[in-house]
N, C-alpha and C positions, 0 to 999 in steps of 0.2 A: 712774364712775357705775353701779355694779352694780345691776341690777334695775329700772331706770327707763328709760322710752322717751324718747329725745331726738331731736328732728327737726333735723338739721343740713343739710337739703336747701338752705336759702337760702345757707349758707356753702360748699357743696360745688361750686358751679359758678363758673367764671370764663371769660371770653371766650377763644376759641381763635383761633389765627392762620388756621385752616382754615375758610373760608366763614362766619366770624363765628358759628359754632355754639358753644354752651356745652358744656363737657366736665366730667367729674368730676375733682376733684383726687385723685390716688392716695393722698395722705397723710392723708385724712380717713376716719373710721370711722363707719358707720351704727350707732349705739348700740342702736337698736331691734332690729336683727337679731342683734347681738352678745349682747344680753340674752336673746333667745329661745334662741340656741345654747347659752348658758351654762346656762339652766334645763334644756334637753334633756340636756346632758352631765351635769349634776348628778343628774338623775333616773336616767339610765342607770348612772352610777357607784354610786348608792345601791342600785339593784336588783341590780347585780353583787355588791356587798358583802353584801346580804341572802342571795343565792344561795350565796355562799361560807360564810356562817354556817350556813345550812341543811345544806350538805354537811359542814361540820365537826361539827355536832351528830349527823348520821347516822353518820359514821365513829366518833365518840366513843362513841355508843350501841352500835355493833357491837363495838367493842373492849371495852366494859364487859361486854357479854354473854359474850364470850370469857373475860374475867378471872373473871367469876362462875362460868363452867363449870369453869375450872381450879381456882380457889380454893375454891369451894362455901362462901362465907361465910354465917354465920347473921346475920340482920339483921331489924330491925323498922322499920316506917314508919307514916306517917299517911296516911289516905285522905280526900279532900275531895269533897263534893258540894254545889254551890250551887243553891238553889231559889228560884224567884220565880213566883208565880201558878200553882202546881201543875206547873211545868216545871223540869227539872234541866239544868244546864250540862253538855253532853256531853263525853266524853273527859277526865274529871277523876278525881281520887282521892277517897276518902271520909272526910270530916269534915263532918257535917251542920250546915248553917246555913240558917235560913229568913229570907229578906230581906223587908223591908217595901217596898223599891223595887228595881227592876231596876238593877244597877250598869252603869256605862259600861264596855264591853269595849274594851280597847286591844290590838291585835295588833302584834307587833314584826316580823312577816314574817321571823323568824329561827327561834326555837324555837316560837313560837305563830303559826300561819299561818291558823287559822280557829277560831271559837268561836261557839256558838249554843245557846240554851235549847231543850229538847225535852220534850214530855210523856212520861212513862215508857212509855206504850203505843206511842209513835212511835219509840222507840229499838230498833233491831235488836239483840237480845241476842247474836247471833253476831259483831257488830262491836265489842263491848267485851270487856274481860277478864272471866274467870269471877267474880271477886269483885264487880265492878261489876254483872254480870248478876244475881247472887244478890241484891244490894242492891236493884236496880231491880224485881226480881220481886215484892218486897213491896208495891210501889205500883201494880202493873199491875191493871187491871180485867179480870176474866174468867179 
């Protein structure tokens, strides 16, 4: 019975030959505690898997930088910026899209560990790539 609490306390006790005291039968399992332990273990395993993915992405990125340094490939790409109510989704690449409603952001805790909308003036230009800084500079007041 995974994930449900079952109270087996009424079935767990039987008379003992010692002073007429009730004792627990060792062959019975308290499913409530087993369910809690299973959820804690599942969460810990999930977090460990997320951390391993994050490590794999970090290593793969560094290997890619090394490969690009050695090969010096010519390439093109697309940049994306998501806007809602005058705020841009930070740490993105640039393809401009103005949204009528704020989208639901879903983090996978692997490659994407944080995401938030920021007004262009609130973004530290030193914290973003030069192409993103130049793009955001067009929208800053002052």
